[in-house]
C-alpha positions as CSV (number, residue, x, y, z in Angstrom):
1,M,32.4,-20.6,-13.4
2,N,30.7,-17.4,-12.2
3,R,28.6,-17.6,-9.0
4,L,26.4,-14.9,-7.7
5,C,26.9,-13.7,-4.1
6,F,23.8,-13.0,-2.0
7,K,24.8,-9.7,-0.5
8,P,25.5,-7.7,-3.7
9,V,22.4,-9.1,-5.4
10,A,20.2,-8.3,-2.4
11,F,21.6,-4.8,-2.0
12,T,21.2,-4.2,-5.8
13,L,17.6,-5.4,-5.9
14,S,16.6,-3.6,-2.7
15,V,18.0,-0.3,-3.8
16,F,16.6,-0.7,-7.3
17,L,13.1,-1.4,-5.9
18,A,13.4,1.4,-3.3
19,V,14.3,3.9,-6.0
20,T,11.6,2.7,-8.3
21,Y,9.1,3.0,-5.4
22,I,10.2,6.5,-4.6
23,L,10.0,7.6,-8.2
24,C,6.5,6.1,-8.5
25,V,5.3,7.9,-5.4
26,I,6.7,11.2,-6.7
27,Y,5.0,10.5,-10.1
28,G,1.8,9.8,-8.2
29,L,2.0,13.1,-6.4
30,L,2.6,15.0,-9.6
31,F,0.1,13.2,-11.8
32,H,-2.5,11.9,-9.4
33,E,-4.9,10.8,-12.1
34,Y,-2.3,8.5,-13.6
35,A,-0.9,7.2,-10.3
36,M,-0.4,3.6,-9.4
37,F,-1.4,3.9,-5.8
38,K,-4.1,1.2,-6.2
39,A,-1.4,-1.3,-7.3
40,W,0.9,-0.2,-4.4
41,E,-2.0,-0.8,-2.0
42,A,-2.5,-4.3,-3.3
43,L,1.2,-5.2,-3.4
44,L,2.3,-3.6,-0.1
45,P,0.4,-4.6,3.0
46,G,-0.2,-1.6,5.3
47,F,0.4,0.9,2.5
48,S,-2.3,3.5,1.8
49,W,-2.1,6.7,-0.2
50,L,-0.3,8.7,1.4
51,T,1.0,9.5,4.8
52,W,4.6,9.6,6.0
53,M,4.1,6.4,8.0
54,T,2.6,4.5,5.0
55,F,5.3,5.9,2.8
56,F,8.0,4.4,5.0
57,I,6.1,1.1,5.4
58,G,6.0,0.8,1.6
59,L,9.7,1.7,1.4
60,A,10.6,-1.0,4.0
61,E,8.5,-3.6,2.2
62,T,10.1,-2.9,-1.2
63,I,13.5,-3.4,0.4
64,L,12.3,-6.6,1.9
65,Y,11.0,-7.7,-1.5
66,G,14.5,-7.2,-2.9
67,I,16.0,-9.3,-0.2
68,Y,13.4,-12.0,-0.8
69,V,14.0,-12.1,-4.5
70,A,17.8,-12.4,-3.9
71,L,17.1,-15.3,-1.3
72,V,15.3,-17.2,-4.0
73,F,17.1,-16.2,-7.1
74,V,20.8,-16.5,-6.1
75,P,20.7,-20.1,-5.0
76,L,18.6,-21.1,-8.1
77,Y,21.0,-19.2,-10.4
78,N,24.1,-20.8,-8.8
79,Y,22.5,-24.3,-8.9
80,F,21.6,-24.0,-12.6
81,N,24.8,-22.3,-13.5
82,R,26.8,-25.1,-11.8
83,K,24.7,-27.7,-13.7
84,Y,24.4,-26.1,-17.1
85,G,26.8,-23.1,-17.1
86,H,29.6,-24.9,-18.9
87,D,27.5,-25.2,-22.0
88,C,25.4,-22.2,-23.0
89,S,24.0,-24.0,-26.1
90,G,21.6,-25.9,-23.9
91,Q,23.0,-29.3,-24.9
92,S,24.7,-31.7,-22.4
């Protein structure tokens, strides 16, 4: 039975969200009229468009969101995989 380990999932999600955040900030700088900065301001406490300090605050928060998702997802996945993983058809 395959179990997920917390650290690889947390690192993967954190890096994925950090890269996505950086790409969105770059996109917002290039195409300001299509930027998502209002969404970032709503999702990331302390973030505002755009200073170096708020950029790094947003980056830290996206990394923390990745860790949070892993903290919730990994135990849930391992629990349900242990309970139902032997039968992928959904029948007991």
